[in-house]
N, C-alpha and C positions, 0 to 999 in steps of 0.2 A: 606355266599353266595346263600342261598336257599331261593330267593326272593320270590317265590310263597307261601311257608309256611309262610314267614315274612310277606308277604301282608295281608294273612288272619288272622295271630295273631294280628297285628297292627290295622286291622279293627275292630275285636271284642274288643281289649284292648281301642281303641278310644271310642267305644259306651258304654262300662260298666263303665268305671272309673269315679268317682266323683271328683277325685284329679286332679286339674288344671295342675300341673307340669306333672303327669304321661300321662295325655290327650294330653299335648304338645309334648310329647316325642313319643307318639303313631302316632301323626299326622306327626312328622318328619320322622319316620321309615316308615310310609305307604308312604309319598312322595318319599322317596329315593328306596323303593322297586318298586314303580310304575314306577318310572324314569328307574331302570335298565331294567324293563320288557317292557320298552316302551309303556305304558298304559296312553299315553298322555290325552286322552279324560276323561278316568275314574278318572285321577288326578287331573284335574282343580278345581272341587269344594274343594277339600282338600286343594289344593295351595290357592286358595282364601280366604277361612277359616283361614288358617295358617297366611297370611298376615294381617288379621284384628287383630291379637294377639299383645300385647303390648312388650312382652319382647322376641322377637325373633331376631335370629342373622342374620349378613349379609349372612352368607352361606345359612340360610332359605329362605330370600329374593331372593338370586340367583337361587336356585333350583326352588323356585315356578315361578319365572319369567321365566326360561328356559322351564319349563313344560307348562305355557301358550303361550310361544312362539312356541313351538312343535304342540300343539293343533291347534293353529291358522294356522300354515304352513300346516299341513296335511289336514285342511279344506279349504285350498286355501285362506286364509285370510293373504295374504303375508305383506300387510302393517302394520297389527296389529300385526303380528308376530315379524316384523322388531322393533317395539316400545319396545316389550318386550325383544328382545335380546341386544338392545341398552341398557337398565337399566342393564341387566347382564354385558355388557363390562364396565361400569361405575363403578360397584361394584367389579368386579372380573377380575383380570389380568392372573389367571392361568388356568387350564384346560377349565372350564366352558367359560372363556371369550374367549378362542381360538375358541372353539366350537360355540358359540354366532356369533363372527365375521364371521366365514365361513357361518353359516347360514343366516347372513345378506346378503352375496354375493351370494348365493343360491337363497334367496328370491326375490333380484332385478333381477337375471337372470330369474326366473319364471313370473316376471312381464314385461319381454322383456324390461327392463332397462338396456342395455348392458353397458352403460357408469358408471353408479353406481355399477353394478356387477363386472366390471373391477377394479374399484377403491377399492371396498370392498375386493375383492381377494388379491389385492397387500397388503392391509392393514392387511389381515390375515397372510400373508406371512412375512411381516415386523415387526408385533407386537406379534407373538404367540410363540417366543422364541423356547423352545425345543419340542414343540408338534407337532413332524413329521407328524403324521396322520392327523391333520387338515391343515397343511401347504401342504402336497402332496394332498389332495383333493382340497385346493385352487388352485393349479397348474393346476389339471385337469379340474376344472372349468373355470380357464383362457383359457386353450386351447380350452374348448367349446365357450368361449365369442370370441375368434379370429375366429373360425370357423364360428360361426353365422354372423360375419362381413365379411367372405369370405376372410379372411386373412389367407390363406393356409399355407404360409410360417411359420409363427409364431405359427399356431395352431400346425401344425406338430412338430416344434421344441420343444414346451412346453411339448407335449404328449410324444415324443421321450425321452426327459429328464427324465419324470416320469419312463418310461419303463425301461431306463438304469439305474437309480439310487435309485429307491424305493426297500425299503427292505420287504415292505408289498405286499404280494403276490395279495390279493384281488385287491388293488389300482392298482398294476402294470397291472393286466389282465384287468382291467376297462380302463386304459389308452391305452393299447394295442387295444382292440376292438374300442375305438373311433378314435385312430390313424388311423386303417384301414379304417373306415368310411370316414374319412377325406380325405385320399389318393384317395380313390374311387370316392368320389364327386368331387375332384380336377381334375381327369382324364376326367370324364364325361364333366365337365364344359369347359376343354380345347379343347376337342373333338368339342363341340357346337361352340366354338369360332373359331376354325380352318376352321369349315366347313359353316362359314359365307361367303356370297359373298363380 
């Protein structure tokens, strides 16, 4: 679980070994460590290198695509990120698949494409099985989609549902903050509407 030390070890191991299998193991270990450390940009070249290897597993491809997706997303290249996340979804129906589905929705939202963001958020909810964290994040994003569309009723209902039902404190607090902001905005807008001649 000490990913900082692991990253150093795998970096050294990758550069010194002459054995192909050991180098492959080092690349995999390095990729996993950098993923856990959220070092997306640093991991991209290793991910691309790993993808060029012939004997890599589906898991290797999934993780490499996740990293490329994250790096693009962090760099504001949302359309490119969506492509990488889509390839994860086609290869993996487990945790990475759930995460990738959510990130697709988030990328669409950041692109201001609320129709696709909404569709992708619902897809995350419907196809991510028992991955509560990503499902809850998708509900919060859905609340934001409704909010952006000035559909205050559904925005509040969705965020309130997360506040009442989520077991994740961090996500519950995030939903609560957004719920308060939506409520505030709705009050301001109704005052403006009421004051119109």
